[in-house]
C-alpha positions in Angstrom: 7.4 56.5 -45.4 6.8 52.8 -45.5 9.3 50.4 -47.1 8.5 46.7 -47.5 11.6 44.4 -47.9 10.4 41.1 -49.4 12.5 37.9 -49.8 15.8 39.4 -49.0 18.7 37.2 -48.0 20.1 37.6 -44.5 23.2 39.5 -45.7 21.2 41.8 -48.0 18.6 42.6 -45.3 21.4 43.6 -42.8 23.0 45.8 -45.5 19.6 47.5 -46.2 19.0 48.2 -42.5 22.4 49.6 -42.1 22.1 51.9 -45.1 18.7 53.2 -44.1 19.1 53.4 -40.3 18.1 56.6 -38.7 16.5 58.1 -41.8 12.8 57.9 -40.6 11.7 55.0 -42.7 9.2 52.4 -41.5 10.8 49.2 -42.7 8.8 46.0 -42.7 10.7 42.8 -43.7 9.0 39.5 -44.6 9.3 36.6 -47.0 6.9 34.4 -48.9 4.3 37.1 -49.3 1.6 37.0 -51.9 0.5 40.0 -54.0 -2.5 40.3 -51.8 -0.3 40.5 -48.7 1.8 43.2 -50.3 -1.2 45.3 -51.2 -2.6 44.9 -47.6 0.7 46.4 -46.2 0.4 49.4 -48.5 4.1 50.1 -49.0 5.4 53.1 -50.8 8.6 51.4 -51.9 9.2 47.7 -52.3 12.7 46.3 -52.0 13.2 42.7 -53.3 16.1 40.5 -54.3 16.7 38.1 -57.2 18.9 35.2 -56.3 20.0 32.4 -58.7 18.3 29.9 -56.4 15.1 31.9 -55.9 13.4 34.1 -58.6 10.0 34.3 -56.9 10.3 38.1 -57.1 9.9 38.0 -60.9 6.4 36.6 -60.7 5.4 39.0 -58.0 6.7 42.0 -59.8 4.9 41.0 -63.0 1.6 40.6 -61.1 2.1 44.0 -59.3 2.8 45.8 -62.5 -0.3 44.3 -64.1 -2.5 45.9 -61.5 -3.7 49.5 -62.2 -3.7 50.4 -58.5 0.1 49.7 -58.2 1.4 50.6 -61.7 2.3 54.2 -60.9 2.6 54.7 -57.2 4.4 51.6 -55.9 8.1 52.0 -56.5 10.1 48.8 -56.8 13.9 48.5 -56.2 15.6 45.2 -56.9 18.9 43.9 -55.5 20.8 41.5 -57.8 23.8 39.3 -57.4 25.6 40.0 -60.7 26.5 42.6 -63.2 25.1 44.4 -66.2 23.1 41.5 -67.6 21.2 40.9 -64.3 20.5 44.6 -63.9 19.2 44.8 -67.5 16.9 41.9 -66.9 15.5 43.5 -63.7 14.9 46.8 -65.5 13.1 44.9 -68.3 10.9 43.3 -65.7 9.5 46.7 -64.8 11.4 47.7 -61.6 12.1 51.4 -61.0 15.7 50.9 -60.0 18.2 48.1 -59.5 21.5 47.8 -57.7 24.1 45.1 -57.5 25.1 43.5 -54.2 27.3 44.3 -52.3 26.5 48.0 -52.6 27.7 51.2 -51.0 25.3 52.2 -48.1 25.4 55.9 -49.1 24.5 55.1 -52.8 21.7 52.8 -51.8 20.2 55.3 -49.4 20.3 58.0 -52.1 18.5 55.6 -54.6 15.7 55.0 -52.1 15.3 58.8 -51.5 15.0 59.2 -55.2 12.1 56.8 -55.3 10.2 58.7 -52.7 10.9 62.0 -54.5 9.6 60.5 -57.8 6.3 59.5 -56.0 5.4 63.1 -55.1 4.3 64.4 -58.6 2.4 61.2 -59.2 0.6 61.5 -55.9 -0.2 65.1 -56.7 -1.6 64.1 -60.1 -3.7 61.3 -58.5 -5.0 63.8 -55.9 -5.9 66.2 -58.7 -7.8 63.5 -60.5 -9.6 62.6 -57.3 -10.5 66.4 -56.9 -11.8 66.5 -60.5 -14.0 63.4 -59.8 -15.3 65.0 -56.6 -16.1 68.2 -58.5 -17.9 66.2 -61.2 -20.0 64.6 -58.4 -20.8 68.0 -57.0 -21.8 69.2 -60.4 -24.1 66.2 -60.8 -25.7 67.0 -57.4 -26.2 70.6 -58.4 -27.8 69.6 -61.7 -30.2 67.2 -60.0 -31.0 70.0 -57.5 -31.7 72.4 -60.4 -33.9 69.8 -62.1 -36.0 69.3 -59.0 -36.4 73.1 -58.5 -37.5 73.4 -62.1 -40.7 71.4 -61.3 -41.9 74.1 -58.9 -40.1 77.2 -60.1 -40.6 77.9 -63.8 -37.8 80.5 -64.0 -35.3 77.6 -64.0 -36.9 75.9 -67.0 -35.2 77.8 -69.8 -31.6 77.4 -68.4 -32.3 73.7 -67.8 -33.4 73.3 -71.4 -30.3 75.0 -72.6 -28.1 72.7 -70.5 -30.0 69.6 -71.8 -29.7 70.7 -75.4 -26.0 71.5 -75.0 -25.5 68.0 -73.5 -27.3 66.3 -76.4 -25.3 68.3 -79.0 -22.0 67.5 -77.3 -22.9 63.8 -77.0 -23.8 63.8 -80.7 -20.6 65.4 -81.8 -18.6 62.9 -79.7 -20.5 60.0 -81.3 -19.8 61.3 -84.8 -16.1 62.0 -84.1 -15.8 58.5 -82.6 -17.5 56.9 -85.6 -15.2 58.9 -88.0 -12.2 57.9 -86.0 -13.2 54.2 -86.0 -13.9 54.2 -89.8 -10.6 55.9 -90.5 -8.7 53.4 -88.3 -10.5 50.5 -90.1 -9.4 51.9 -93.4 -5.8 52.3 -92.1 -5.9 48.7 -90.8 -7.1 47.3 -94.1 -4.5 49.4 -96.0 -1.7 48.4 -93.6 -2.4 44.7 -93.9 -2.4 44.9 -97.7 0.7 47.1 -97.7 2.7 44.7 -95.6 1.8 41.8 -97.8 1.7 43.1 -101.4 4.6 45.0 -102.7 4.5 48.3 -101.1 7.9 48.1 -99.5 7.9 44.5 -98.1 11.4 43.6 -99.2 12.8 46.7 -97.5 10.6 46.0 -94.5 12.0 42.4 -94.2 15.6 43.5 -94.7 15.3 46.4 -92.2 13.7 44.0 -89.7 16.5 41.5 -90.2 19.1 44.3 -89.6 17.4 45.3 -86.3 17.2 41.7 -85.3 20.9 41.2 -86.1 21.9 44.2 -84.0 19.8 42.8 -81.1 21.3 39.4 -81.3 24.8 40.8 -81.3 24.0 43.0 -78.3 22.6 40.0 -76.4 25.7 37.9 -77.2 28.0 40.7 -76.1 26.0 41.1 -72.9 26.3 37.4 -72.0 30.0 37.3 -72.7 30.6 40.5 -70.8 28.7 39.1 -67.7 30.9 36.0 -67.7 34.1 38.1 -68.2 33.0 40.4 -65.4 32.6 37.5 -63.0 36.0 36.1 -63.9 37.6 39.5 -63.4 35.7 40.0 -60.1 37.0 36.6 -58.9 40.6 37.4 -59.9 40.4 40.8 -58.1 39.0 39.2 -54.9 41.8 36.7 -54.8 44.4 39.5 -55.1 42.8 41.4 -52.2 42.8 38.3 -50.0 46.6 38.0 -50.1 47.0 41.1 -47.9 43.7 40.8 -45.9 43.3 39.6 -42.4 40.6 38.9 -39.8 37.1 40.0 -40.6 38.1 41.6 -43.9 39.5 38.3 -45.1 36.3 36.5 -44.1 34.2 39.0 -46.0 36.4 38.6 -49.1 36.2 34.8 -48.9 32.4 35.0 -48.7 32.3 37.3 -51.7 34.6 35.0 -53.6 32.5 32.0 -52.9 29.4 33.8 -54.1 31.1 35.0 -57.3 32.4 31.5 -58.0 28.9 30.0 -57.4 27.4 32.5 -60.0 30.2 31.7 -62.5 29.7 28.0 -62.1 26.0 28.3 -62.5 26.5 30.4 -65.7 28.9 27.8 -67.1 26.6 24.9 -66.2 23.6 26.5 -67.7 25.6 27.2 -70.9 26.4 23.5 -71.1 22.7 22.5 -70.5 21.7 24.9 -73.4 24.3 23.4 -75.7 23.0 19.8 -75.0 19.3 20.8 -75.4 19.8 22.5 -78.8 22.0 19.6 -80.1 19.7 16.9 -79.0 16.3 18.5 -79.6 16.8 21.5 -82.0 16.2 19.3 -85.1 12.7 18.5 -83.8 11.6 22.2 -83.5 10.1 23.7 -86.7 9.3 27.1 -88.0 5.6 27.3 -88.8 4.4 29.5 -91.7 0.7 30.1 -91.5 -1.1 31.8 -94.4 -4.3 33.6 -93.5 -6.8 34.8 -96.1 -10.1 36.6 -95.9 -13.6 35.9 -97.4 -16.6 38.1 -97.9 -19.3 36.1 -95.9 -22.2 37.5 -98.1 -20.8 36.4 -101.5 -18.4 33.7 -100.3 -15.7 35.2 -102.5 -12.1 35.8 -101.2 -11.2 39.4 -100.6 -8.6 40.9 -103.0 -6.5 44.0 -103.5 -8.1 46.2 -106.2 -5.9 46.9 -109.1 -6.0 49.8 -111.6 -5.7 49.6 -115.4 -1.9 49.4 -115.1 -2.1 46.4 -112.7 -1.0 48.5 -109.7 -2.9 48.6 -106.3 -5.6 51.2 -106.3 -5.2 53.9 -103.7 -7.9 56.5 -102.8 -7.4 60.2 -102.2 -6.5 59.5 -98.6 -3.8 57.1 -99.6 -5.8 54.0 -98.5 -5.6 50.8 -100.6 -8.8 49.6 -102.1 -10.1 46.1 -101.6 -12.5 44.1 -103.8 -14.5 40.9 -103.8 -13.7 40.2 -107.5 -11.2 41.0 -110.1 -7.7 39.8 -110.8 -6.0 41.5 -107.8 -3.9 39.5 -105.4 -5.6 37.9 -102.4 -5.6 39.8 -99.2 -3.4 37.6 -97.0 -1.4 37.7 -93.8 1.8 35.6 -93.3 2.1 34.5 -89.6 5.2 32.8 -88.2 5.4 30.7 -85.1 7.1 27.7 -83.6 6.1 24.1 -83.3 7.7 20.9 -82.2 7.4 17.1 -82.8 5.3 15.4 -80.2 4.7 12.0 -81.8 6.5 9.8 -84.2 3.7 10.0 -86.8 4.1 13.8 -87.2 1.9 15.4 -84.6 3.1 18.9 -83.8 2.4 21.0 -80.7 2.1 24.8 -80.9 -0.2 27.6 -79.6 -3.8 28.1 -80.4 -3.1 31.7 -81.5 -0.5 30.3 -84.0 -2.9 27.7 -85.4 -5.7 30.3 -85.6 -3.9 33.7 -85.7 -7.1 35.7 -85.4 -7.8 34.1 -82.0 -7.6 36.9 -79.4 -5.8 39.1 -82.0 -7.2 42.7 -81.7 -6.0 43.8 -85.2 -7.5 40.9 -87.0 -10.7 41.0 -84.9 -11.2 44.6 -86.0 -11.0 43.5 -89.7 -13.4 40.6 -89.0 -15.9 42.9 -87.4 -16.1 44.9 -90.6 -17.7 41.9 -92.4 -14.9 39.5 -93.3 -14.2 35.9 -92.4 -10.6 34.8 -91.7 -9.4 31.3 -92.6 -6.1 29.5 -92.8 -5.2 28.9 -96.5 -2.1 26.7 -95.6 0.2 25.5 -92.9 3.8 24.8 -93.7 6.4 23.4 -91.3 10.1 23.9 -91.9 12.5 21.7 -89.9 16.2 22.5 -89.6 18.3 21.1 -92.4 15.2 20.1 -94.5 15.4 21.4 -98.0 11.6 22.0 -98.2 8.6 22.5 -96.0 6.0 20.0 -95.0 2.3 20.8 -95.4 0.2 20.3 -92.2 -3.5 20.5 -91.2 -5.2 21.6 -88.0 -5.6 18.9 -85.3 -7.1 19.6 -81.9 -7.4 22.9 -79.9 -7.4 23.0 -76.2 -10.5 24.4 -74.5 -8.5 25.3 -71.4 -5.2 26.9 -72.6 -3.4 28.5 -75.6 -2.4 25.1 -77.0 -3.2 23.3 -80.3 -1.9 20.4 -82.5 -1.1 20.3 -86.2 -0.8 17.0 -88.1 2.0 16.8 -90.8 0.7 15.5 -94.1 4.0 13.8 -94.9 6.5 11.8 -92.8 8.3 13.9 -90.3 12.2 14.1 -90.2 14.0 11.4 -88.3 14.6 13.4 -85.2 13.8 13.0 -81.5 10.2 13.2 -80.3 10.2 15.7 -77.4 9.1 14.3 -74.0 6.5 16.3 -72.0 6.7 16.4 -68.2 3.7 18.0 -66.5 4.5 16.8 -63.0 4.9 19.3 -60.2 8.4 18.2 -59.5 9.6 19.1 -63.0 8.9 22.8 -62.7 10.6 24.5 -59.7 11.1 28.2 -59.0 14.6 29.4 -59.6 15.5 26.4 -61.8 17.3 27.0 -65.1 15.3 26.7 -68.3 16.1 26.6 -72.0 13.7 27.9 -74.7 14.0 26.9 -78.3 12.1 28.7 -81.1 12.1 31.1 -84.0 11.8 34.6 -82.4 11.1 37.3 -85.1 10.3 34.5 -87.6 11.7 35.0 -91.1 13.5 38.2 -90.0 15.5 36.3 -87.4 16.5 33.7 -90.0 17.6 36.4 -92.5 19.5 38.2 -89.7 21.5 35.0 -88.9 22.2 34.4 -92.6 24.1 37.7 -92.8 23.4 40.9 -94.7 24.7 39.7 -98.1 22.7 36.5 -98.1 19.6 38.3 -96.8 19.9 40.8 -99.6 20.3 38.1 -102.2 17.3 36.1 -101.0 14.8 38.8 -100.0 16.1 42.0 -101.6 14.2 41.6 -104.9 11.4 39.3 -103.9 7.9 40.3 -102.7 6.5 36.7 -102.3 7.0 35.3 -98.9 6.6 31.7 -100.3 9.5 32.3 -102.6 11.6 33.6 -99.7 10.8 30.6 -97.5 11.6 28.2 -100.4 15.0 29.8 -100.8 15.8 29.7 -97.1 14.8 26.1 -96.9 16.8 25.1 -100.1 19.9 26.6 -98.6 19.2 25.0 -95.2 19.3 28.3 -93.4 16.2 27.6 -91.2 17.5 26.8 -87.8 16.0 27.7 -84.3 17.7 29.7 -81.6 18.1 29.0 -78.0 17.9 31.3 -75.0 18.5 30.6 -71.3 16.8 31.8 -68.2 15.2 30.9 -64.9 11.7 30.1 -63.6 10.3 33.1 -61.8 7.0 31.7 -60.6 4.9 28.6 -61.1 1.1 29.4 -61.2 -1.9 27.2 -61.7 -2.1 27.8 -65.4 1.2 29.3 -66.4 4.9 29.4 -65.9 6.7 32.7 -65.5 10.3 32.7 -66.7 12.9 35.1 -68.1 14.5 33.4 -71.2 14.3 36.0 -73.9 11.9 35.6 -76.8 9.6 37.7 -79.0 7.0 37.3 -81.7 7.6 34.2 -83.7 8.8 32.3 -80.6 5.2 31.5 -79.8 4.7 27.7 -79.5 8.4 27.0 -78.6 9.2 24.2 -76.1 10.5 25.3 -72.7 13.0 22.7 -71.3 14.1 22.1 -67.8 17.7 21.0 -67.0 16.7 17.3 -67.5 15.8 17.9 -71.1 12.0 17.5 -70.6 9.5 20.0 -72.0 7.7 21.6 -69.0 5.9 24.3 -70.9 4.9 25.8 -74.3 5.8 29.5 -74.7 2.7 31.6 -75.4 3.1 35.2 -74.4 5.4 38.1 -73.5 4.3 40.2 -70.5 3.6 43.5 -72.2 5.9 46.2 -70.9 8.2 43.7 -69.1 10.8 42.5 -71.7 12.4 40.2 -69.1 9.3 38.1 -68.4 7.5 35.6 -70.5 4.7 33.0 -70.0 4.4 29.4 -70.9 1.5 27.0 -70.8 2.3 24.1 -68.4 3.0 20.8 -70.2 0.0 19.0 -68.7 -2.4 21.0 -70.9 -0.5 19.8 -74.0 -0.5 16.1 -73.0 -4.4 16.2 -73.0 -4.3 16.8 -76.7 -2.1 13.8 -77.6 -3.6 10.6 -79.0 -5.5 8.6 -76.4 -6.0 11.6 -74.2 -9.3 13.5 -73.6 -9.0 17.2 -74.3 -11.8 18.1 -71.9 
């Protein structure tokens, strides 16, 4: 039963050894290991630690969870220095269990035993799969043997023909079922795109999404506040215990108090950094509304939603919306929201390639395109905070190396700060605090912050996204949000960090504590809500005027 302890502080490692001593575990402790090193050691349980000054573990966990060979069998336990918020972040990252330090040895040992118990059914399943594969190989060998014997022994000919015919029939059925499934899914996809954009419940969809976003924002705010309160209460409790403590007990309490005070100071400092960043640079971060439409490549005509004689969308017997290349029906369109920010005084914006061209590496849109449609952007609109209307934009340059692109405003930009990019290696350091600004959840997030009454008034009776956006801008409700986190890992072509975001936050600037943009948010690690990815700033600087994009 091998346990690998990676990047544990001296105090934590001692506590782990004491808790697991004499229980038959083979414990290997090391630091600075790569994912390849971890795989080479073949641990059954990995214990790691997240410290405010070192979040290397976050990047390692993300990479381990992305590998098929380690997704199921490798159990990961994380030790954190904090309360509920830190534990929640660790669980979102994909660990199997998390415990706060200092911990009770008995409880920690029980948690480790649980991980080994949980491995057993998964190992049994894997062994069964291996057994099935072996049996399939044996069957193939037997079939080959039968085929060889059929050449010299005619009595095997008829069974062999039956087997071959059955195989062909089964393969044909599978092909037909697969084709029917694909066709059905394509119809569902077309219907779903049209349904979300043209009147079949969109206002309710927006309002329901805004309500969910509002609940999430309230929960996150309570969690941050609870974490700070918990640290303050922990500090007060430790001071009270120190009054009557002596000797080694007093030294231990003093050490715990110092660690608690350090975490509380870091939390307060990071809060002040976030306030400064949003005050100074928030006005330069815009919400991008990208309208995508589709064209029939054969006729060159835009694809529309087919209408019946009463002007309502046509639906077939299976409940699927009908599309047409002519008629008076509304255009089939998709409204995409992302984030951009001001990079030059003349109105050049930086964002993601997948925001500027939403079909790029988008599986859903690619399925639609494969069925004989051509996607194109009908319009770009940039909404800056406190501006009463949007500013039209056009596509600029697209990076050939990373998920980055530029848009050029077609009217003068607002009088706000141009964000400064810093692509140097010293600007991005593991464990450093970062601040992310953007528009996660897009229009739903804005409606959520506006409150249920305002959201109902603006979006309750409208089915046109353009009208909703115009109302939000006119009332100056379009403002970005900010989230805080830490850098987990710095890779050659991406930055791993844990400031929360979601769809709509793509293209948002990632700031370091000096107020410099060190990255552009582009992805959420699927299945790991606590980890996100940013394109390093140096890829973006290549797209600015006077730079070569190659």
